[in-house]
C-alpha positions in Angstrom: 64.0 -16.9 -11.5 65.3 -14.6 -9.7 63.3 -11.5 -9.3 63.7 -8.2 -8.5 60.6 -6.1 -6.8 60.3 -2.5 -6.1 57.7 -1.1 -4.3 56.5 2.3 -4.3 53.7 2.5 -1.2 51.4 5.1 -0.5 51.4 6.0 4.0 55.2 3.9 4.6 56.3 6.3 7.2 59.4 4.9 9.2 56.6 4.6 12.3 55.3 2.6 10.6 57.3 0.3 8.4 58.7 -0.5 12.2 55.2 -1.8 13.3 55.1 -3.7 9.6 58.2 -5.2 10.7 57.3 -5.3 14.3 54.3 -7.8 13.4 55.7 -10.1 10.6 58.5 -10.5 13.1 55.3 -12.3 15.4 53.4 -13.8 12.6 57.1 -15.5 11.9 58.0 -13.6 8.6 60.5 -11.5 9.3 62.8 -14.2 7.4 60.2 -15.9 4.6 61.8 -18.1 2.7 63.1 -17.4 -0.6 63.6 -13.7 -0.3 67.7 -13.4 -0.9 67.4 -8.9 0.3 65.7 -6.8 1.1 66.1 -2.9 1.6 63.9 0.0 2.9 64.6 4.2 1.0 64.4 7.3 1.1 62.9 10.3 2.8 61.4 8.8 6.1 57.5 9.9 5.6 57.3 8.2 2.0 59.6 4.8 2.6 60.4 2.6 -0.4 61.2 -1.2 -0.5 62.9 -3.3 -3.4 63.5 -7.0 -2.4 65.3 -10.0 -4.7 63.2 -13.0 -4.3 64.3 -16.6 -5.7 61.1 -17.3 -7.1 57.9 -14.9 -7.7 56.0 -18.4 -6.2 57.8 -17.6 -2.6 57.4 -14.2 -3.3 53.1 -14.8 -4.2 53.3 -16.6 -0.6 54.5 -13.8 1.7 52.4 -11.7 -0.3 49.4 -14.0 2.3 51.1 -12.5 5.6 51.4 -9.1 4.0 49.2 -7.6 2.3 46.8 -8.0 5.7 49.2 -6.0 7.4 49.7 -3.6 5.7 46.4 -3.1 4.8 45.5 -3.6 8.8 48.1 -0.1 8.6 46.5 2.1 5.9 49.4 1.1 3.7 48.2 1.5 -0.3 50.1 -1.2 -2.2 50.3 0.0 -5.8 51.3 -2.5 -8.2 55.3 -3.7 -8.0 57.9 -3.0 -10.5 59.0 -6.4 -11.8 62.1 -7.7 -13.4 64.5 -10.5 -13.6 67.5 -10.5 -12.2 70.2 -11.0 -14.2 73.7 -10.3 -11.9 74.0 -10.2 -7.6 77.5 -9.6 -7.0 77.9 -9.6 -3.2 80.1 -7.8 -1.4 
């Protein structure tokens, strides 16, 4: 089942986000299997993230790489809001 996952991390500035992305790239995880869409948005001092994943299993597998990176950078990740996707329109 396709899922939309919304995060409101604590301490996620645009600078920290750029470092997260750099470390994910270094780990070979910048385009993880099953992630269909990713966006970071909001004020530069407190970004939010929304992802669309093809399955919960692929999302959870990515967490094994992502969470240690976030923890090392002092980002607190509360439980995400997860909802099933009913439709995706491209373009």
